[in-house]
C-alpha positions in Angstrom: -6.2 0.2 21.2 -7.0 -3.1 19.5 -7.0 -3.7 15.8 -9.8 -5.4 13.9 -9.3 -9.0 12.8 -9.3 -7.9 9.2 -6.4 -5.4 9.9 -4.5 -8.0 11.9 -4.8 -10.4 9.0 -3.5 -7.9 6.6 -0.6 -6.9 8.8 0.4 -10.5 9.4 1.1 -11.1 5.7 4.4 -9.9 4.3 4.2 -8.8 0.7 6.8 -9.9 -1.9 8.3 -6.5 -2.4 8.9 -6.0 1.3 10.7 -9.4 1.5 12.8 -8.7 -1.5 13.7 -5.2 -0.2 14.8 -6.8 3.1 17.0 -9.3 1.3 18.6 -6.6 -0.9 19.1 -4.2 2.0 20.7 -6.9 4.1 23.5 -7.5 1.6 24.2 -4.2 -0.2 27.0 -3.8 -2.7 30.1 -1.9 -1.8 33.0 -1.7 -4.2 35.6 -2.7 -1.5 33.7 -4.3 1.3 31.0 -6.3 -0.5 31.7 -6.5 -4.3 29.2 -9.4 -4.6 26.4 -7.7 -2.8 23.1 -6.4 -4.3 22.9 -3.1 -6.1 19.7 -1.4 -5.0 17.7 0.6 -7.6 14.8 1.2 -5.2 15.2 5.0 -5.5 16.8 5.1 -9.0 15.4 7.6 -11.5 15.2 6.3 -15.1 15.1 9.3 -17.5 15.4 7.2 -20.6 11.7 7.2 -21.3 10.5 10.4 -19.6 9.5 12.0 -22.9 7.4 9.0 -23.9 5.8 8.9 -20.4 5.0 12.6 -20.4 3.4 12.3 -23.9 1.2 9.4 -22.8 0.1 11.2 -19.6 -0.9 14.3 -21.6 -2.6 12.3 -24.4 -5.9 11.9 -22.6 -6.2 15.7 -21.9 -7.3 17.4 -18.8 -4.0 17.3 -17.0 -0.7 18.8 -18.1 2.6 17.1 -17.1 6.1 17.9 -17.9 9.4 16.2 -17.3 10.1 18.1 -14.0 7.1 16.4 -12.3 8.8 13.1 -11.9 12.2 14.3 -10.7 13.5 13.9 -7.2 14.2 17.1 -5.4 15.8 18.1 -2.1 13.7 17.5 1.0 12.1 20.9 0.8 10.0 19.9 -2.3 9.5 20.7 -6.0 10.6 24.3 -6.7 7.6 25.0 -8.9 5.1 24.1 -6.1 7.1 26.1 -3.5 7.2 29.1 -5.8 3.5 28.9 -6.4 2.9 28.7 -2.6 5.1 31.7 -2.0 3.2 33.7 -4.6 -0.1 32.7 -3.2 0.9 33.7 0.4 2.3 37.0 -0.9 -0.9 37.8 -2.9 -3.5 36.7 -0.4 -1.9 37.3 3.0 0.1 40.5 2.3 3.0 39.6 4.7 5.2 42.3 6.2 8.1 40.8 4.2 7.6 38.8 1.0 7.7 35.1 1.3 10.4 33.6 -1.0 10.9 30.2 -2.5 13.6 29.4 0.1 11.1 30.1 2.9 8.7 27.4 1.8 9.0 23.6 2.3 6.7 20.9 1.2 7.1 17.5 2.7 5.1 14.4 1.6 5.2 12.3 4.7 6.4 11.9 8.2 9.1 9.4 7.0 10.6 12.0 4.7 10.5 14.6 7.4 12.3 12.2 9.7 15.0 11.6 7.1 15.4 15.4 6.6 15.9 15.8 10.4 18.3 12.9 10.5 20.5 14.1 7.8 
């Protein structure tokens, strides 16, 4: 399969964030082995302004957010969504045994699924 010239052009360019991530990841901090390395905050969760962010998101109306929406959860997904899915399946599919929260997993992408399988 061949890619269009437009796609080939896009793929040939490396964006700034990718190059910075490669630099940081090539020299990561370690307290003993590499104390002068980079400390990566790529997956850091900053909860200092969650209340302000939630207030702004809800200001326009139409959508309702709360502080749990932005949190990172285990690979199986946000408990509230998993619980809603279990309730939906129990209500509409009438299973022989009730579906519980622990029986449901939601995964956002193949990459996350691969990480779950790897670890």
